[in-house]
Structures are given as structure tokens and as C-alpha cells.
C-alpha positions as CSV (number, residue, x, y, z in Angstrom):
1,G,4.7,-11.1,6.6
2,D,3.8,-12.3,3.1
3,Y,3.3,-10.7,-0.3
4,F,0.2,-11.5,-2.2
5,P,0.4,-10.4,-5.9
6,V,-3.0,-9.6,-7.6
7,R,-4.5,-12.7,-9.3
8,G,-3.1,-13.0,-12.8
9,S,0.0,-11.0,-12.1
10,T,3.1,-12.7,-13.5
11,S,5.7,-10.3,-12.1
12,Y,6.5,-12.1,-8.8
13,A,8.5,-15.3,-9.3
14,A,7.5,-16.8,-6.0
15,K,3.8,-16.7,-7.0
16,P,3.9,-16.6,-10.8
17,Q,0.1,-16.5,-11.2
18,G,-0.6,-14.2,-8.3
19,M,-2.5,-15.0,-5.1
20,S,-4.8,-18.0,-4.8
21,E,-8.6,-17.8,-4.7
22,G,-8.4,-18.5,-1.0
23,E,-5.9,-15.8,-0.4
24,Q,-8.0,-13.4,-2.4
25,A,-11.1,-14.2,-0.4
26,A,-9.2,-13.8,2.9
27,L,-7.8,-10.4,1.9
28,D,-11.3,-9.3,0.8
29,A,-12.8,-10.4,4.1
30,E,-10.1,-8.3,5.9
31,G,-10.8,-5.3,3.7
32,L,-7.3,-5.4,2.2
33,L,-8.0,-6.6,-1.4
34,I,-7.1,-4.3,-4.2
35,T,-9.2,-4.4,-7.4
36,E,-8.7,-3.0,-10.9
37,P,-9.6,0.6,-11.1
38,D,-12.8,1.2,-13.1
39,A,-13.3,5.0,-12.7
40,R,-12.5,6.9,-15.9
41,L,-10.4,9.5,-14.1
42,L,-8.1,6.8,-12.5
43,I,-7.8,4.9,-15.8
44,S,-7.0,8.1,-17.8
45,A,-4.3,8.9,-15.1
46,G,-2.7,5.5,-15.9
47,L,-3.5,3.7,-12.7
48,A,-4.8,0.7,-14.6
49,A,-1.8,0.5,-16.9
50,D,-0.4,-3.1,-17.2
51,W,-3.0,-4.4,-14.8
52,P,-2.5,-6.7,-12.8
53,D,1.3,-6.9,-13.0
54,A,3.5,-5.6,-10.2
55,R,0.5,-5.0,-7.9
56,G,-0.3,-6.7,-4.7
57,V,-0.7,-6.6,-0.9
58,W,1.9,-7.3,1.7
59,K,0.7,-8.0,5.2
60,D,1.7,-9.4,8.5
61,E,-0.3,-9.7,11.8
62,W,-0.7,-5.9,12.4
63,N,0.4,-4.1,9.2
64,A,-0.5,-4.0,5.5
65,A,1.0,-2.4,2.4
66,W,-0.6,-1.9,-1.0
67,V,1.9,-2.0,-3.8
68,N,1.3,0.0,-7.0
69,Y,-2.4,0.4,-6.4
70,D,-3.4,4.1,-6.2
71,D,0.1,5.1,-5.2
72,H,3.4,3.3,-5.5
73,L,3.2,2.3,-1.9
74,S,0.5,2.8,0.8
75,V,1.2,1.5,4.3
76,A,-1.3,0.9,7.1
77,V,-1.2,-0.3,10.7
78,T,-4.2,-2.6,11.1
79,K,-3.8,-3.4,14.8
80,G,-7.0,-3.3,16.8
81,G,-7.4,-1.6,20.2
82,A,-7.2,1.9,21.5
83,D,-3.5,2.5,21.4
84,L,-3.3,5.1,18.7
85,E,0.1,6.3,19.9
86,G,1.5,2.8,19.5
87,A,-0.1,2.4,16.1
88,F,1.4,5.6,14.9
89,G,4.7,4.6,16.4
90,G,4.5,1.4,14.4
91,L,3.8,3.3,11.2
92,V,6.7,5.6,11.8
93,G,9.0,2.6,12.4
94,I,7.9,1.0,9.1
95,L,8.4,4.2,7.1
96,H,11.8,4.8,8.8
97,S,12.9,1.3,7.8
98,L,11.7,1.9,4.2
99,E,13.6,5.2,4.0
100,T,16.7,3.5,5.4
101,D,16.5,0.7,2.8
102,L,15.8,3.1,0.0
103,A,18.8,5.3,1.0
104,A,21.1,2.3,1.0
105,D,20.2,1.8,-2.6
106,G,20.6,5.5,-3.5
107,F,16.8,6.3,-3.5
108,T,14.4,8.3,-1.5
109,F,10.6,9.0,-1.4
110,M,9.7,11.7,-3.9
111,K,9.6,15.1,-2.2
112,S,9.4,18.7,-3.4
113,D,10.9,21.6,-1.4
114,R,7.8,23.6,-2.2
115,L,5.0,20.9,-1.9
116,G,6.4,18.3,0.4
117,Y,5.9,14.6,-0.4
118,L,4.4,13.9,-3.8
119,T,1.6,11.4,-4.3
120,T,-0.9,10.5,-7.1
121,D,-3.7,12.0,-5.0
122,P,-3.3,15.8,-4.6
123,T,-5.1,15.7,-1.3
124,F,-2.1,13.8,0.2
125,V,0.6,16.1,-1.2
126,G,2.7,17.5,1.6
127,S,2.7,15.0,4.4
128,G,1.5,12.1,2.3
129,V,-0.4,10.9,5.5
130,R,-4.0,10.0,6.0
131,A,-5.1,8.8,9.5
132,T,-8.2,6.8,9.9
133,A,-9.6,5.2,13.1
134,T,-12.6,2.9,13.2
135,V,-14.7,3.0,16.4
136,L,-17.0,0.2,17.2
137,L,-20.1,1.3,19.1
């Protein structure tokens, strides 16, 4: 996979000005582009602080991750087809790898004994999971 920092971001040395216009257009066409928050609630919560630095999209053929957008990390399996069990298994594998790498550095995902996993969106507190399937008719 590859990481695409938001245009104008200077925090990723490999792409010091962020993604190119072509990369931005391609991510937008795939529905993966992140844009600066403009809702007052999000801005007042600090989600636009230091925009666009340290924000971007990582993607490979079947997976995507949004970095420092509305949460520190959001992961998606974007594989087409009807194999929901396989897609969920892929997501579990990604999250397990992330947990293993975090633990090796002495970190973990933020979790409360009372509330479960903590996120910026209170509707995801607990499992931190949202499942969406798109059906073409």
C-alpha cells in the first residue's frame, strides 16, 4: 500500500507537500478523500487543529485507513463482492497487526473498563466498530 498525506501537509518526509493533484482526484473518485472539517461542532472539538498536517489516507488494493481525520485512525476493507465474512476477517487481521505493533512499542488502543474502546464519536464508544455494506441493485 501507499500513504497519501493531505495536500499541503508537510509532516511526511516522503511527500513533503502532500499528495499530488492526480492522487487527490483518484482518492476522491474512490470515495476515500478526506477534506477539512467545516462543521462548527467538529471545529470546536479540535478536529481541524493544525490542518492539514499529519492527516492522510493509506490504501492498498482492498483496504484503506484514514489517519487523524475524525478519529486518530479509521480502517476499512474496500473489497468488492459478497464475501462479508472474508471482509470482516481481513479487518480483524489488520486490527490485530496494529495491536501487535502498538504493543511492541508499549502502546495500546485507548480503552475504558466501563465504556470499552474510546473514540471521538460517542456513537462508536464500546466496540469502536461501524459496519457498512453497499448493495448494487
